[in-house]
Every structure is written in C-alpha cells, then in structure tokens.
N, C-alpha and C positions, 0 to 999 in steps of 0.2 A: 570137585568144583571149587572148593575153598582154596586149593593150591593154585588153581588157575587165576583166581581173583587177585592174587598178590603179585602177578607178573607185570613189571613195568620196565620198559626199555627207555633209556634217556641218554641223549648225547648233549654235552654241555661244552660251550666255548666262551672264552673271554680273552680279548686282546689285552685288556688291562685287568688282571685278577683283582678282585675286591674281597674284603672280609665276608665270609659266608658264601662266596661264589667261586672258590678256587677249584680246579679240576680234581684235586686230591681229596677234598672233603665234601663239597656240596653235592656231588653226584649221588652218593649213597644216602645222605640225609634227604635229598629230594625224592629218591625212590620210596623211602619209608613214608614221607609225607603224603605222596600221591596215593600210595597203597592204602594208608589208613583212611584217607578221605573218600576214596572211590568205593571201598568195600562197604561203606555205610549206605550207599545208594543202590547198589546192584550186586548180585551174586554171580555175575558173569565175568569173564576175563576181560579186563580193560588193559590192553597192552599198547602203549603209545611209544613210538620211536621218533625221537626228535634229532635231526641232524643239523649241527651248527658248525659254522666255518671256523677256521684257524686252529683251534685246539679241541679235540674231541675226547670224551670219556664215555664209552659205551658200558652200561651197567645192566645186567640181567639179574633181577631180584637182589641186587646188592652184592652179588657173588663175583661177577667178572667185570673187569674194567680195562679199557685200553685208552691211555692218555694221548695217543698220537693222532695225527691228521687223518680224517676219514674222507676217502674219495667217493664212495658209494656204499649203499646198503640195500638189502632186500630180505623179505620173508619168503619161505616156501609157500606153495598154494594152500596147504593144510595148516600152516603156522607152526609146524613142529621144528623147523630149522630156520636159523638166522645166519646170514652171511654178510660180510663187509670187507672192504679193502682199506688199509690204513697207510698206504704209500710204501709199505715194505713187503707185505704179503696179503693174500686173501685167506680169510679164516671162516670156517663154518662151524657153528655150535648148535647144540640142542636148546630149544627155548625152555624146556622144563627144568633142566639142572645146569645149564651152561657148560656141559662137557664138550670137549673138542671132538668134532667129527673128522675134519680134514683141514689141512693147511697147505696152501700152494704159494710158491715163490713167484708172484706176479705183481711187482711193485707199480706197474703202469696201468693197471686195470681201471677202467672208467665205468663199466657197466657189468652188472651181474644178473643172472636169472636162473631159477631152478626149473627143471622139467616137472610136469604135473605129478608124477609118482616119486619125485625126489631121487631119480636114478642118475640124472645128468646135471652137472653144473656148467653153465655157459658163461664164459668171460670174454669181454671185448675191450681192446685198447686201441687208441688212434693209430691209423695206418701211417707208417713212415718208410722212407727210403734212405739208403746209405750208399756210399761210393763202392763199398765192397759187395753190396747186394742191390743191384738196380731194380729188381722186382719187389724188393721189400720183404718183410717177414710176414708170415701168416698171423694175422692179428685176432682171429676168432678161434677160441679153443673150447673144445667140449671134453669135460672131465667126468670119469666114472667116480661117483661119490663113495661107492662101497670099497673100491680098491685104491682110489686116488690116482689112477693111471690116466694118461691122455688118450682119449678115444680118437680124436681127429682135430687137426689144425687146418683152418680154412682162411681164405682171403675175403674180407668184407670191408671195402673202402668206405662206403657210406654208412652213416649211423642210422638212416631210415631202414626199418625192417631188418635190423641187425641180428635179431634173435630168431632161430628157427621156430616154427609153430608146430605144436604137438596136438594130437587128439588126446582126450582125457585118459585113455588107456595106454598111451605111448606106443601104440602099434603103428601109427602113421606120423611122420614129421615132414615138413615141407619148408623150403627156403627159395627165395628168388635169386637167380643167377643170370646175369646178362639178359634181362627181360624175358626169361622163361622160368618155369617152376620145376624144381627137382624134388621128387618124393623119395623118402627113405622109409624102410620098414624095420620095426623092432630095434631101433637105435643103432642100426648098422649103417654108419655114415661112410664106409669105404666103398659101397656100391650103390648106384642110383637105381631104385626099383622101378621108377616110372618118371616120365616127363610130360609136361603140358606144352606142346608146340603151338605157339600163337604169336602173331606179330606184336611186339612191343607191349608185353604185359607190364603195366605200370604199378599195379597194386593188387593184393589178394588178401582174403581173410578166410581162415579155416574155421569150420563150424565147431561149436562146442559139443560136448557129449562123446559117446563112444561110436561104434561102427553102426552103419556105414558112414564114413566121413564124407563131408561135402566141402566144396571150396567155391568161393565167389571171387571172380577175377574181373579186373577193370582194364580196358584198352582204350586209350585216348584217341580221339578222332584225328585224321590227317587228310590233307588234300581234298577238303570238302566233304569227306565221309564223316558220319556221326560217331560219337563215342558210344561204347556199349559196356554193359555188365552182364556176365553169364554165370550161371550156376552149374557146377559139375558134381557128380558123385563118383568118388574113387572106387575102383580103378578105371572106370569108363571115362576117358578123357579125349578120345579122338573120334572123328567122323562127324558128318553134318547133323546128325540127330542125337549126338551125345549130350548136348546141353539140356539140363532140366528146365531152364528158363533163360530168356534173353530179353534185355531191355535196351533200346537205343535211344539216344537223346543228343541234342546239340547244346551249346553253351555250357561246356564243362571243361575247366582247366584242371580240376582235381575233384576227387570224390572221397567221401567217408562212408564206409560200409559197416553195418551192424547186424549180426545175426541175433535172433531171439534165442531164448534159453533152450527151447525144444528143437532148434535147428530146422524149423519149418519155413522160415521167411527171412528176408533181408531188407533192411531199409538203406537206401542210397541217397545221400545228400550231395548233389552236384553243385559245384560253385565255380564262378568265374572271377578272375582277379579284378576286372573293371566292368562297371555297369555302363553300357554305352548310352543308355537313356539319361544318365546323370541323376537318377533318383536316389542313389545310395553310394556311400563311400566303401561299402563292404562288397561290392560286386553284386552279382545276381545268384540266387540259390533256388534250386528246385528239389523236391523230395519225391523219390520213386520207391515203389513197393514191388518186390519180387518174391514169389512163393515157389517152393520146390515142386508143386503140382503144375507149374507152368503159368499161373496167373500173374499178371503184371498190371500196374496202375500208376498213374500220376496222382499224388495226393493233392487234392484241391484245398488250398488254404484261403479262408475268407478274407484275410487282410493282407494287403501288399506290404512288402518290406523284407528284410533279411530273416533267415532262419537261424536262430541263436543256438538251439539245442534240440536234440531228438533222443528220447530214452524209451527203451522197451520195458514193459512191465515184466517182473519175474514170472508171471503166469503165462507169458507168451501169447496172450489173447488180445492185447491192446498196447498202444504206445502213446506217448505224450510228445507234443511238439510245441516249442516256444518260438513265436514268430511275430513279424510285423513291426512297423515303425513304433517307437516308444510313444505311449505306454504299450508294451507288447501284450499279445494275446497268448493264452495257453489252452490247448484243446486236446482232449482224449479221443483217439480214433480206434475203431475196431479193425479186424482183419479184412473187412470189405472197404476199408479206407473211408468209412462214413463217420462223421462226428458223433460222439457219444455224450460228452459233457464239455462245456465251455466254461473256463474259470474266469472269463471276463478279461479286462485289461489291468495292467499294473506294471510297476518298475521291476522287471524280471528278465533274466537272460539265461537261466539254467534250470534243469529239472533233475531231481534225484529220487529214485524209488528206494524204499527200504529193502533189505535183502529178502524179506518175506512178501513184499509187494503190497502190504496193507496200508502204508503211509506214503504220501508223496510230498516232497518239499520243493516249492517253486521259489527260487532265490534270485537276487540281483546283485552280483558281485562285480569286481573290476571297477568300471567307471560309475557304477551305481552305489547307493548308500548302504547296501548290505541287508536289505529287508528280506525276511524269509516267511513264506506262507506254508504252514503245515496242514495237510488235508487228509482226512479219513477217506480212503478210496472205496470203502463199502457203502458209506452213507453220503459221500460227496459233501462232507461238512468240514468247515475249517476248525482246526483244533487250537492253533495258536498262531501268533504273528510276531515272533521275536526279531531282533535286529542285531546284526554283527557288523559294525562299521569297519571298513578297510580290510575285510577278509579276502584272502586270495585262495584259500583251500577249504574244501568241504568234503567230508566222507562219513558214511554211516558205520556204526559199530555193527559187528555181525549179529548182535542180539536183537537188532531192530528197535531198540529203545533209546539209544544215545547217538549223538553226532559230535563231531569235532570240527571246529572252524579255526583257521590259523591265518596269521599274517606272516608271509614268508618272503625271504629274499631269494632272488634279486628282483622279484616283482615289486616289492616295497621294502626298502631298507630301514625304515623307521617304525617304531611301535611294534616290533616283532613279538610274537607270542601266540598262544593258543587257548581255546576255551573248550571245555567238555559240557555239553548240554543234554538235558532231557528233552524229548520232542515236544513236551508241553510248554517249553519256553524257559524253564529254570536253568540257571547256570550252576553246574555242580562243582566245577573246578576251573581255575584260571591261573595261567602262568605267563609272566612277561619276561622277555629276555633282558639281561642286565645291559647297562650302557657299554657300548663298544663291542657287542656281540650281535650275531645275525642268526635267525632261524631259517633253515633251508628246507626241512622236510618233516612231515608228521604222518605217521602211519598207525593204523590199527593192526593188531595181530590177526591174521585170517584164521578161520576155523572150517572144518569140513562141513559141507552142506547138510542141513538137517540137525545141526548141533543145538540150535535155538528155535523152538517152535514159535508160531505166531501167538501173540498175546492180545487180549481185548484192548482196544484203543481207549485211553483215558483222556478226559477233557479238563480235569482239575490239575493245576500246576503241581509238579512234584516239589516236596519240601527242599529248601536249599538255604544255606546261610548267605549266599551271594544274591539271592532274589532272582527276578526276571528282568528282561530288557525288552519289553513290548515296545513296538514302534509307536511313537507318539503321533496323534492325528496331525496331518499336514494342514497348515493354514496359509492363506495368502498374506503377503507382506502389506502392512498398513503403516503409513507415516505416523510419527509420534503425535502430530497435531490432530489426527483423526481417530486415535485409539480409544478415546473416551466416548466417542459417538457410537450409536448402534450400527452394526455391520449391515451393509446393503448388498443384495445379490449382484454379482458381477459375472460377466461372461468368462467361461473357462477356455483355456487354450486347447485342451483335449477333453472330449466327452468320454467319461468313464463308462464302461460297459459292465453290468453286474454278471455274476455267474448264472448259467442257465443249463438245464438238462436238455440235451439235443436228441434224446431217444424219441422215436415216433410213438405217438399215443399219449405223451405227457401233456397235461393241462388241457385236455379236450381237443388236441390238434391231430387226432389220429386219422381223420378222413381227408386232411389237406395234404397236398403235395409240397415239395420243397419250394417251388416257385410261388405257390399260393401262400405258403407261410411267410415267405419273404415279402410279398406284396401286402399281406395283412399287417405285418410289423411296420412297414413303411406308412400305411394308412393310419395306424394307431399313433405313430410318432408325429405325423403331420397334424392329426386331430388334436393331440396334446399341445403341440406348439401353437396352434390356432387359439386354443382355449387360454393359454398363458398370455398371448398377445391381447385378447379381449379383456382379460382381468386387469391389465395395466392401464392407468388413466392416460388419456391422450394429452400431449403437451399443449398449453395455451399459446396461441400465436398473437403477436402484437399488431399484426397488420389488419386492416379493415377488410372484412369479408366482401367478396365481389359477387354480386347477384345479377341475374339477368331478368329480374321481374319487370323492370321498366325498359321500354324501348328507347334507344338513344335517338336524339333529333337528327334529321337528315337535311342536308343542304340541297338535295336534288341532283347533285353531280356525283355519280358513283366513284369517280377517281378522287374527288375531293373528300368524300366520306371515308375512303380507304386510308388516305394520308392522315386525316384527323384521328382515326381509330388507332393508327400506329403511334401517333404522338401521345395519346392517352395511355396506351400500353406501356410506353417508355416511362411516363410519369408515375404510373403505378409501381413499376419496378424500382424507380428511383426512390419512392416513398419507403419501400421495404429496405433498401440498402442504406438510406439515410438514417434509419433507426439504429444501425450498427456503428455509427460514428464516422461515416465517410461523406458527410453531406457537402463539405466545401468543394472538394474536387469533383464530386459527382454532379452537383448543380452547375458547375462551370461547363462540364461536358454536355449536360442537357440543354443549357442555354445555347450553346453553339449548334447543337443538333436542331433545335426549334427554329433558330435563325435561318439555317440552310433550307429547312423544309418550307417555311413560309415565303422565303425569297423566290422559290421556284413555283409557288402556287400562282395560278392565273384565275381571275374571276370568270365564272361561267357566263356565257351569253345566252340570253333568252331567245 
C-alpha cells in the first residue's frame, strides 16, 4: 500500500518555459512534491494524470518521462496499465514500475481504450480518404496486448460509439454497424456470432457484470410512430417475445441510457431539441424506468423544468435526479419510482455518488458558482458545503474519501488548475497551471472493485494547511446609503424548499395518502401566510373614511339624485388623487365635468 501511495502521473506543458516550470526539470520535482503532501493525508493510492497541451511530460513515479506532444491518454479499468499517444507512437506501460508493455507505430491515434481484462487495446484515428484508396483505410484497430499483433482492422467513420462494448469477463463484445448490432464472442472479431436485426438502432448500452449479458437498445420514432427502448438478454435477440422489457414514448430526439450496477434496471432520459411550449431553452426531458422483469414506469418529477443529471446509487436500489427550473430540486427515488428523500432546492446541476455509495455530492458547475453539497446517505445529513468556483471537472477517488475538481480547457482557458479535497471540505492540495499553459484532463488511477472498503462518515473537517472553502451565506444587495440601517424583510424571487424525508410514516403522516399530504401542506402554507399578513400593521390612509351611517338628502327626483351621487363620487376620487400632487389638472377636468352635468339638469316639476 505504501508503494501505491507514491504513484503520481503528471503531464506538464508550457508555451513559454519559465524558471522552475521547464519540462525537463519541473515534472520530477512536481511528482515528489505531490507525493510527499498527499501521503500525509491518506494511505491510499492518489494517482492523478494531468494532460496539458503543446508540450507534454508524462512522469510515473519520477521514472519515465516523455517530453513530446500527447494526443490522448487512458488507464486500464483496474489501473495496472497506462497508455498514451505522443504523435509518433502509442505506448503502454505498467503503472507500478513504468516498464514498457507494448509500443505501436500509430502516430495519428486520437482515442485509446483497454478491454476490461486488459487483453485488447483499441485505437481509433480520424477516417480519411485518398485518391489511391477511395474507400479509405480501416481506422479502428484492435490489438492483442500480450503478443502485440493486430487482431482486426475495422471501419468506424463516426466518433460516436467508436469503441466496442465488452462484458466484464470479455466473453461478449458488441458494436453498432449500419444501425444494427454485431455481437462477437471471446474476442474473435473475424466472425460475427450474432446480430440484432431491428430498424434503425440509434444507440445501445451493454449491461455491466458477467453473464448473462443484457443490452438496452433505442430506436427513434418515425412517421408518427413513437420511439422505444427495449431490453434483451444475449443470445435471445429475435422474436416478438424476446424483449425483456419495452417502453414507448413520444417527444424524444435523443436518449441517455444508464444501467445500474446489478444490471437489473435501466434509466432512460429522453430529450427533445426544442421545447414547443417555449418554457425552456433546453428542450423537454422525461425520465423513464425499465426493469429486466418487465416493469416500466414514467418517473414523476414534482417540479417542472429540465432534467440536469441522473445518477444510480452503487447499491442499485435507488437513484438521484436533479431537475426543475433554478433553483433546482434533487430527489432520491427507489425502484418503485417513489420519492424517498427530497434535498430541497438549490443551485445545482449534477450528482455524484462515492464509489461505495455512502456519500452523495450535489454540485452546481458550468454556469453556476461551483457550490458543492456533501451528504451522508445513511443519515440523510449534510456533511459539508464547500465551493469550487469555475470548476469544469469533478471525480471521486476510488477510496471514497477524496475528490478532485479541475478547471480545464477548452471549457475554460483561464485559471486552469486542480484541487484535491477531503469530502469534509478541506483542500489537501492545489496546483495552478503556469501562464501560457492549459490543463486539459485530470484522472484518478482506477482500482479493482472492493480495494477500498467503506469507512464511517466524519463530520469534522480534515486537517489541512490550505484550510476549507465553505460557501459564504448569500445576502441580497443593499445600496451603500442603506447599509447602516437595519435590514428589512423583502420578498424573494424564489422560495427555497428545505430538505424533507419522503418515506411514508415519517412525522406522523403514515395514515395519509399522497393527495391528502399534498392538500395538508397547502393548507398549512396558506395558514402560515395568513398569520404573517395579520402580524404586519396595516398602512395608514390619508383619505377621509367614507361611512354610510347618515342618509344623504334627497331631491325627490330619482334621476336627479343619481346624477348628484355620481358628482359626489367623482369629487371623492378627486380628493384622493389631489393628495398625490396632481390637483391642478385634475380640478380643471372636474370643473368641466360638473359644468356639463349641471347644464343638462332640468328642474323637476311638481
């Protein structure tokens, strides 16, 4: 474990090398600095890989360095291998001792990926055509990492779904070819073991875990027919009853499908490009639930607005949804799609579960100010509330104790750098990119599942020389002339909702149904608002109160009495308006009105 603690990968770049930041000297010293600082806080492996543009130096424990331009980099799923392309070749090394595993002459490689058991390396380069080869060259290569031999070269024009998907045991692999799915067995890509014949398969997701493997497929709607998602279990892919579950829906230009860890259910976020009602710039989103036992449901969200993020808990028994117009709501749902806990409203658009599932981070990145809410998922209690301004990247360390936030290019080209945090809000390490450099990527080294057991959640901030960055309480703007006066309550633009437990039977609400609970909350809110209005003093009016205690004199002619009553009514209104400073113009109008009325009056005859 001590050996793992000292592993740090770092990629440095500088268009204008400065003292102490040259690729030849700063990379190794930086690795030593990070190693010494991080090992004081945790005994787990903290392996961060930072990819920076222009000039790159990759350093593994200060042993291996590559000063050339890096196009891409990746870790294997268990973290034992590390691969990258420097514009001349693709190299694969061991993370433990930096020894070379394989080298491939592929200078144009843009993407890399390892198979789950590290048996195959997949490389992809942009598809191009030439005069001597109108069809172009096969741009997707699959390499045997043990022998270094090419297994198969395939054509893959689009970068979407460029890499084949494997089951965890590598017995099944699948890729999309011309809107149909091709299945391969035991990494034999020379023969297709099975096919899924269906009209225009737009997207698919293979289930995690071992056998039996399942696949979720999405087919967009056409000619008035709805879109649908179906679940299949390999190798039963044909026939009307082959699907494990089927869910049809309209209003879907694209979908995002997520399996839970146990491969028992899928969450489907259906989105449209344009909201025809004009309520949102983000289009319309709906969330659907499909289980392998055939159950399907539309997840009912209490608040209108876009769906920002959906995340499965690692226990596969619940999921978190961040949704609604800002301030957004975040709610935990169970497998029956019933709400379990509501986190209330806040400036958030993302949810991140720890690898062990005992901590949840609700964050607001992108166009929000970077506020993070750390929650204990067993007690539903907030642990900390740090703030990472301008952060564009967030990821959990495999130990479930630390996180990294980073400001990366091209999302943001200024103030690039990263911070390593403890979940209690303490900043353990901070690194800023030098002037003229850009940070492109930050990664933790992966570890096999079960390497780090769950630890009890702590509420006291971890010790740190850099301190904490708790979000300061927000206050309304007050002009300088009023800042010395006591604050007065003002109306809020958005009413904030506090967290609440949604389980039935909590707070004596066991016998009430959902509709009854909703009506009860409405009545309580209405009663509270009425009490607040009674407690406020009523404003004094300058006008003379009008009473009907005395009867007005009558002239005997009903028509005459009616006209006199109208004139008095106008005079009373004029008195109210004259008190606001408009007397001159108003009385001129009143005089004209009285003149016209009395000119038309005729004396009654007895």
